[in-house]
C-alpha positions in Angstrom: 29.4 23.5 12.3 29.8 26.8 10.4 32.8 29.1 10.5 32.4 32.9 9.8 35.5 35.1 10.1 37.0 34.4 13.6 33.8 32.8 15.1 32.6 29.2 14.9 29.0 28.2 15.4 28.1 24.7 16.4 24.6 23.4 16.0 24.0 20.1 17.9 20.9 17.9 18.0 20.6 15.6 21.0 18.3 14.2 23.6 16.8 16.6 26.0 18.4 14.9 29.0 21.8 15.6 27.6 21.2 19.4 27.3 22.8 20.5 30.6 25.8 18.3 30.0 26.4 19.8 26.5 25.8 23.4 27.7 28.1 22.8 30.6 30.9 21.5 28.3 30.5 24.4 25.9 30.7 27.0 28.8 33.7 25.3 30.4 35.5 25.4 27.0 35.0 29.2 26.8 32.1 29.1 24.5 28.7 30.9 24.6 25.3 29.4 24.4 23.2 31.0 21.8 19.5 31.3 22.2 17.5 29.5 19.6 14.2 31.2 18.8 11.1 29.3 19.8 9.2 30.6 16.9 9.1 28.4 13.8 10.9 30.8 11.4 12.7 30.4 8.2 16.3 31.6 8.0 15.2 34.7 6.0 12.6 35.5 8.6 15.0 35.0 11.4 17.6 37.3 9.8 15.0 40.0 9.4 13.9 39.8 13.0 17.5 39.8 14.1 18.3 42.9 11.9 15.3 44.7 13.4 16.5 43.9 17.0 20.0 45.2 16.0 18.6 48.5 14.9 16.4 48.7 18.0 19.4 48.1 20.2 21.5 50.6 18.2 18.8 53.2 18.8 18.7 52.5 22.5 22.5 52.6 22.7 22.5 56.0 21.1 19.9 57.3 23.5 22.0 55.9 26.3 25.1 57.7 25.0 23.1 61.0 24.7 21.9 60.6 28.2 25.4 59.8 29.5 26.8 62.9 27.8 23.9 65.0 29.2 24.4 63.7 32.8 28.2 64.1 32.4 27.7 67.8 31.6 25.3 68.3 34.4 27.6 66.7 37.0 30.9 67.6 35.4 32.3 69.3 38.5 31.3 66.5 40.8 32.9 63.9 38.3 36.1 65.9 38.3 36.1 66.1 42.1 35.4 62.4 42.3 38.2 61.7 39.9 40.6 63.8 41.9 39.5 62.1 45.1 40.0 58.8 43.5 43.4 59.8 42.2 44.4 61.2 45.6 43.2 58.0 47.3 45.2 55.9 44.8 48.3 57.9 45.6 47.7 57.7 49.3 47.4 53.9 49.2 50.4 53.6 47.0 52.5 55.7 49.5 51.1 53.6 52.4 52.0 50.5 50.6 55.6 51.7 50.2 55.7 53.1 53.7 54.9 49.6 55.0 58.0 48.3 53.3 60.3 51.3 54.2 62.6 51.6 57.2 62.1 55.3 57.6 58.9 57.4 57.0 58.7 61.2 57.2 55.5 63.0 58.2 55.3 66.8 58.0 52.2 68.7 59.2 51.7 72.4 59.0 49.9 75.4 57.3 50.5 76.7 53.8 48.8 79.6 51.9 46.0 78.4 49.6 47.6 80.1 46.7 50.8 78.0 47.1 49.2 74.6 47.4 49.5 73.5 43.7 53.1 74.7 43.4 54.1 73.1 46.6 52.6 69.7 45.7 54.2 69.9 42.3 57.6 70.7 43.7 57.3 67.9 46.3 56.3 65.3 43.7 59.1 66.4 41.4 61.8 65.9 44.1 60.4 63.0 46.1 59.7 59.6 44.7 56.8 58.6 46.9 54.8 61.4 48.5 51.2 61.9 49.4 49.9 65.5 50.2 46.6 65.7 52.0 45.1 69.2 52.1 41.9 70.5 53.9 40.4 73.8 55.1 41.0 74.8 58.7 38.4 73.7 61.1 36.5 76.2 63.3 38.4 75.2 66.4 41.8 75.5 64.9 43.9 78.8 64.9 46.0 78.9 61.8 48.8 81.4 61.5 48.1 84.7 59.7 49.6 85.8 56.4 48.7 89.4 55.6 47.9 90.2 52.0 48.1 93.9 51.2 48.9 96.1 48.3 52.5 97.2 47.8 51.9 100.7 49.0 50.2 99.5 52.1 52.3 96.5 53.0 54.9 98.5 54.9 52.4 99.5 57.5 52.0 95.8 58.5 54.9 96.6 60.8 52.7 99.2 62.7 49.8 96.7 63.1 52.2 94.0 64.2 53.6 96.3 66.9 50.1 96.3 68.4 49.3 92.6 67.7 49.1 90.3 64.6 45.6 89.8 63.5 44.0 86.4 64.0 43.3 84.1 61.1 39.5 85.0 61.2 40.0 88.7 62.1 39.9 91.7 59.8 43.3 93.1 58.9 43.3 96.9 59.8 46.5 97.6 57.9 45.0 99.5 54.9 43.2 102.1 57.1 46.1 102.4 59.5 48.4 103.1 56.6 46.3 106.1 55.4 45.8 107.7 58.7 49.3 107.1 60.1 50.9 108.7 57.2 48.5 111.7 57.2 49.0 112.2 60.9 52.8 112.0 60.6 52.8 114.3 57.7 50.5 116.9 59.4 52.8 117.1 62.4 56.0 117.1 60.4 54.8 119.5 57.7 58.2 120.8 56.5 59.9 120.3 53.2 63.5 120.3 54.5 62.7 118.2 57.6 60.9 115.6 55.4 63.7 115.5 52.9 66.3 115.1 55.7 64.2 112.4 57.4 64.0 110.4 54.2 67.8 110.8 53.6 68.5 109.6 57.1 66.1 106.6 56.5 68.2 105.7 53.4 71.7 106.3 54.5 71.8 106.5 58.4 69.1 104.1 59.6 71.0 101.1 58.4 73.8 102.0 60.8 71.6 101.5 63.8 70.6 97.9 63.0 72.5 94.6 62.9 71.1 93.4 59.5 69.8 96.1 57.2 68.9 93.4 54.5 65.9 91.9 56.6 62.4 92.4 55.3 61.3 94.1 58.5 64.0 96.8 58.1 63.1 97.4 54.5 59.4 97.8 55.4 60.2 100.2 58.1 62.3 102.3 55.7 59.3 102.5 53.4 57.2 103.7 56.3 59.5 106.6 56.7 59.6 107.3 53.0 55.8 107.4 52.6 55.1 109.3 55.9 58.0 111.7 55.1 56.6 112.1 51.6 53.3 113.2 53.0 55.1 115.7 55.3 57.0 117.0 52.2 53.7 117.6 50.3 52.2 119.4 53.2 55.3 121.5 53.6 55.2 122.4 49.9 51.5 123.4 50.2 52.0 125.4 53.3 55.4 126.9 52.3 57.4 125.7 55.3 61.2 125.3 54.6 63.0 125.1 58.0 60.1 127.1 59.3 60.4 130.5 57.7 64.1 130.3 56.7 63.3 131.6 53.2 62.6 135.0 54.8 66.4 135.5 55.1 66.5 135.8 51.4 63.7 138.4 51.2 60.9 135.9 50.2 57.6 136.5 51.8 56.0 133.2 51.1 56.6 129.9 49.2 53.1 128.4 49.9 51.4 126.8 46.9 48.0 126.7 48.8 47.3 129.9 50.7 44.1 128.6 52.2 45.9 125.5 53.7 48.8 127.7 54.9 46.3 130.1 56.6 44.5 127.3 58.3 47.7 125.6 59.6 49.3 128.8 60.8 46.1 129.8 62.8 46.1 127.8 66.1 42.2 127.9 66.4 41.7 126.7 62.7 44.4 124.1 63.1 42.8 122.7 66.3 39.4 122.7 64.6 40.7 120.7 61.7 42.5 118.4 64.0 39.3 117.7 66.0 37.4 117.0 62.8 40.0 114.5 61.8 39.8 112.9 65.2 36.0 112.7 65.0 36.2 111.0 61.6 38.9 108.6 62.8 37.2 107.7 66.1 33.8 107.1 64.4 35.4 104.8 61.8 36.7 102.7 64.8 33.1 102.7 66.3 31.6 101.6 63.0 34.1 98.7 62.7 33.3 97.8 66.4 29.6 97.8 65.5 30.2 95.4 62.6 32.2 93.1 64.7 29.5 93.2 67.4 26.8 92.2 64.9 28.9 89.4 63.5 29.9 87.9 66.9 26.3 88.5 68.3 27.3 90.9 71.0 24.0 92.1 72.1 25.3 95.0 74.4 27.7 96.4 71.7 25.1 97.2 69.0 22.9 99.6 71.2 26.1 101.1 72.6 27.5 102.1 69.2 24.2 103.2 67.8 23.6 105.3 70.9 27.1 106.9 70.4 26.3 107.8 66.8 22.8 109.3 67.7 24.4 111.2 70.6 26.9 112.8 68.3 24.3 113.6 65.7 22.1 115.4 68.2 24.7 117.0 70.5 27.4 118.2 68.3 25.4 120.9 66.4 24.0 122.1 69.7 27.3 122.3 71.3 28.8 124.3 68.3 25.9 126.8 68.5 25.0 127.2 72.2 28.5 126.6 73.8 31.0 127.6 71.2 28.8 130.4 69.7 29.1 129.3 66.1 26.5 130.4 63.6 24.7 127.5 61.9 21.8 129.1 59.7 19.7 125.9 59.4 19.6 125.4 63.2 16.3 127.2 63.8 12.7 126.5 64.7 12.0 122.9 65.9 15.3 121.6 64.7 17.2 122.1 68.1 14.3 120.2 69.8 14.7 117.4 67.3 18.4 117.2 67.8 17.9 117.2 71.6 15.5 114.3 71.3 18.0 112.4 69.0 20.8 113.0 71.6 18.5 111.8 74.5 17.6 108.6 72.6 21.3 108.0 72.0 22.1 108.6 75.7 19.3 106.1 76.7 20.7 103.4 74.4 24.2 103.9 76.0 22.8 103.5 79.5 20.8 100.5 78.4 23.8 98.8 76.8 25.9 99.5 80.0 23.2 97.9 82.1 23.0 94.9 79.8 26.8 94.4 79.8 27.8 95.3 83.4 24.6 94.8 85.5 22.5 97.3 87.4 25.1 98.6 89.8 28.2 99.0 87.6 26.2 99.7 84.5 24.6 102.7 86.2 28.0 104.2 86.6 30.2 103.1 83.7 27.9 104.5 81.0 29.5 107.9 81.9 32.8 106.7 80.8 31.5 105.8 77.3 30.3 109.5 76.9 33.4 111.2 78.4 35.6 108.7 76.7 34.3 109.7 73.3 35.0 113.4 74.2 38.5 112.5 75.5 39.3 110.4 72.4 38.4 113.3 70.0 40.2 116.0 72.1 43.4 113.8 72.0 43.7 114.6 68.3 44.5 118.2 69.2 48.0 116.9 69.4 48.1 117.1 65.6 47.8 120.9 65.9 50.0 121.1 69.0 53.0 119.1 67.5 52.5 120.7 64.0 52.5 124.2 65.4 55.4 123.4 67.7 57.4 122.1 64.8 57.0 125.3 62.8 57.4 127.8 65.7 60.5 125.9 67.1 62.0 126.2 63.6 61.0 129.9 63.6 62.6 130.5 67.1 65.8 128.8 66.1 66.0 130.9 62.9 65.3 134.0 65.0 67.9 133.1 67.7 70.5 132.5 65.0 69.7 135.8 63.4 69.8 137.7 66.7 73.2 136.2 67.7 74.6 137.0 64.3 73.4 140.6 64.6 75.0 140.9 68.1 78.5 140.3 66.7 80.6 143.4 65.9 80.2 144.4 62.2 83.2 143.4 60.2 85.4 140.4 60.0 84.2 139.2 63.5 80.6 139.1 62.3 81.6 137.7 58.9 83.5 134.7 60.5 82.5 134.2 64.0 78.9 135.4 63.5 78.5 133.2 60.5 79.9 130.2 62.4 77.5 130.9 65.4 74.6 131.3 62.9 75.3 128.0 61.2 75.9 126.2 64.6 72.6 127.4 66.1 70.6 126.5 63.0 72.3 123.0 62.8 71.8 122.1 66.4 68.4 123.6 66.7 66.9 122.1 63.6 68.4 118.7 64.3 66.8 118.8 67.8 63.6 119.9 66.3 63.6 117.1 63.8 64.6 114.6 66.6 61.2 115.4 68.4 59.7 112.7 66.2 56.1 112.6 65.2 56.3 108.8 65.1 55.2 108.2 68.7 52.2 110.6 68.5 51.0 108.9 65.3 51.3 105.6 66.9 49.3 106.7 70.0 46.4 108.0 67.8 46.4 104.8 65.8 46.6 102.4 68.8 44.9 104.0 71.8 42.2 106.0 70.0 41.5 103.6 67.1 42.6 100.0 67.4 41.5 99.5 71.0 37.9 99.9 70.1 37.5 97.0 67.7 40.8 95.2 67.2 41.9 92.2 69.3 45.0 90.8 67.6 46.7 87.9 69.3 47.3 85.9 66.1 50.6 84.2 64.9 52.4 85.5 61.9 52.9 83.0 59.2 56.5 81.6 59.0 57.2 79.4 56.1 59.0 76.2 56.8 62.7 76.3 55.6 65.5 73.8 55.4 69.0 75.2 55.8 71.5 73.2 53.9 74.6 72.5 55.8 77.9 73.7 54.2 80.0 70.9 52.7 83.7 71.0 53.6 86.1 69.0 51.5 89.3 68.0 53.3 92.2 67.9 50.9 
């Protein structure tokens, strides 16, 4: 027996038939059977061989450590995921173990924004002793609620989109493009500095009197819609020099327009209508492009040729209509170009007819393709309301100014004109301009965004995300 530090080595010599008995006794006592070399070695030779094996094992161990580190780096993401999965499973089993012992167990199931998952889990674990949170992505058959995520300047116009329908979870949110066009349409039809300023002041001071709770998020967003849209109207009014129509002329000022070209275009009915139709053409075609993208994604075979046909029809037909029907002069439309444009228009028409036949069958398809062509024309013509309402706003203001001035001039010169005439002048201006401002541009802007735009590609029908809230009951202390 030899003792070295905290280890004791026993060397026993016995008969062969006692070997199993001795080894069993050593193992049962917690000992370890050492292998005796079969070679006939001296102690020094044995130590040398053992030392060589130790170095060999150390090298192999170093290689194994290097390989483990390399494999760990290569699979670090998977290892972290497995660790998290193992941790989650441990938590789940711990909660189940506690739940089996508990009298009451609470299970809450619902949807939460992905950006709030970590904070929610942390808050739950900080406030509840035993909790397990299982999160997963929505499955294809499920319909999660929709939480819109838009920039601060665009967010108010979510109210407009929700009036039509909340987008589905998998549907594109049209709020950004609705925001730009709604504000521009509203501003074009309003187009007066004083009207815009009065509208924004009413939105700030007077609008809260018409609702039960002016502190709600929806009310604040609607206010901001008025601010933004009214701001566009104010800018257009400054550019065109419209201040209660031509009210500045009473002070001998000829014009306050900062942009003469824009004023000239908006004051000429033909130019204003042309501008409105161009706006409509752009707006409607954006809707058709979005409908084409949706048709491609959803594999709607009839939609793709229909939309491509509409684009080709416009490319070929619009220049020909401008020259041969409206008499406009387009210098490059000479030689073989009219024939090429006509061919493009015919190809587009053929595609429209083919898509109608694919979608509705031979009988109905041979009729309903006409509605696609005439519908495009009707949609674009509908934007003439921009010019109509815009001109009406200005000329009504002009007429009220003129009526007030005429009534003032009809009063006898002197104290009667100074007092009675002035009162009538102010009363006519006040009533007339309030009535003119009350003929709101809001409904017309809604129609252009809903009927002429959203109906072409947008489905809606989703559910707005509504966070789960617990309302604490008030505590009353009876003294």
